[in-house]
N, C-alpha and C positions, 0 to 999 in steps of 0.2 A: 252357702254365701252366693248371692246373685247380684251381679253388677247391672246398673241401669243403662238404658240406650243412651242416657245423657252422657255417662263416662265414655261409652264407644265413640258417640259424635264428638267428644271433646279430644280424644285420642286420634280420630280421624283428621280432625282440623288441625291439630298441632303436627301431625305428620305431613299433611298437605302443606303446611308453612315451611316445614322442616325441608321439605323438596326443593324449595324456592329460596332457602337461607342465603345460599351462596350469590345470589344475583342482587341482593341488597334491596330488591324493589318489594314493596307492600302488595299484597294480594287483595283484590277487591272481594267483599262478602260473597257476592253473586257468584263470582269465578269459583271461589273456594267451596261454596255449597255445591256448585255443579259437579265439580271434581271429586267432592269427598261424598256425594250423595247424600246431603244433608239439608232438610229445610232451612231456606235462608232466615226466616223470622226465628227460629229456634237457634240457628248458629249465632246470630247476633248476640242472643241471651247468653250462651256459652262462652263467646269472645270475651265479653264484658266480665263474666266471672273469671276467666283465664287473665284478663289485664289486671285485674285487682289482686290477683296473686303474683304479679310480676312475671308470668309466662310469655305473655305477647304483649305487643304495644301497638297503638293505633298511630296511624299517621293521617294527619287532615290534608284537605284539599283535593283537588281534582284527580291528581294522581295517588291519593292516598289509599289507605286500607289498613290491612294488619300484617304484622310480620313478629317472629320470635324475637323476645326482648333479649335472648341469650342464646348461645349456640346449641344445636341438636343435641351435642354430648354432654350439655350440663342440664338435660331437662329428662328427668326419669318419668317412667309410667306411673310411679307411685305420686310424682308431683301432680300430675293430671287427676289421678284419682282423689286425693286430699284437696285439690281445688274444687272438687265437683261435691265432694260428700265429706269432708272432714277425714277422720280416721279411716284407713283403709280396711280395717277389720275391727268390728267392735262388738262387743256382747255384754250385756247387763251382768252375766254370771262372774265377770271378771272383779266386780265390786260387790257381788252378793254374798254376805255373809253365810247365808244359808245354802249355798252352793257348794257341795263337797270340796275340799282342798285338793285333792288329786284332779278332780275335773276342771278346776279353776287354773291349776297349773298346766294341763293339757292346752285349755283354750288360751293360756298366755304364751305357750311355745308354739302353738299355730299361728296366733297373732304376729310373733317375732318373724316366724318363717315367711308368711305372706308378705309382711312388710319389707323383709329383706328381699325377697322375690321381686317385688315391684321396684324396688330402689335399682336393683341390678339391671333393669332393662332401660336404656336409653334409646332416646330418638336418633342418634347417629348410628347405633347398632342396628335398629329397624331399617334405616335407610340402606346400609350395607347389606343387610339380609336380602332386602328387596332387589338391589342391584345383582346380588350372587345369584338369584333364581333367574333372572334375566339372561344370565350367561351360560344357563344350563343348556346342555346340547341333549337332544333325544335321539336315539337309535331306532 
């Protein structure tokens, strides 16, 4: 299973917006692109898809931009992956009658595990993990 650059960029963008969630101020695409190291033109396309899924919202006007549509704790990494690609883990073998039953069951267990793992990681946790790393002391 290989995730695309689009998934990575979408997760970076949401993390960047999560870092500014408490300010209540929208982030300009250019600023978010620079902070997240994402090409601005590509970021706009990603933000449009995230907006369509209710993950981000856009604010019009001179002071406008994008912000999260809900708190970081309510956005899971799985939400981002589904917004970008649909199912997090999918294989034609799950519906292929010619695939051996025991293998189909193994693929199904793997799908359940990957989906659960992606649902268990939310952006508030990621923010806290990042803050904890900043507090580490080196001897």
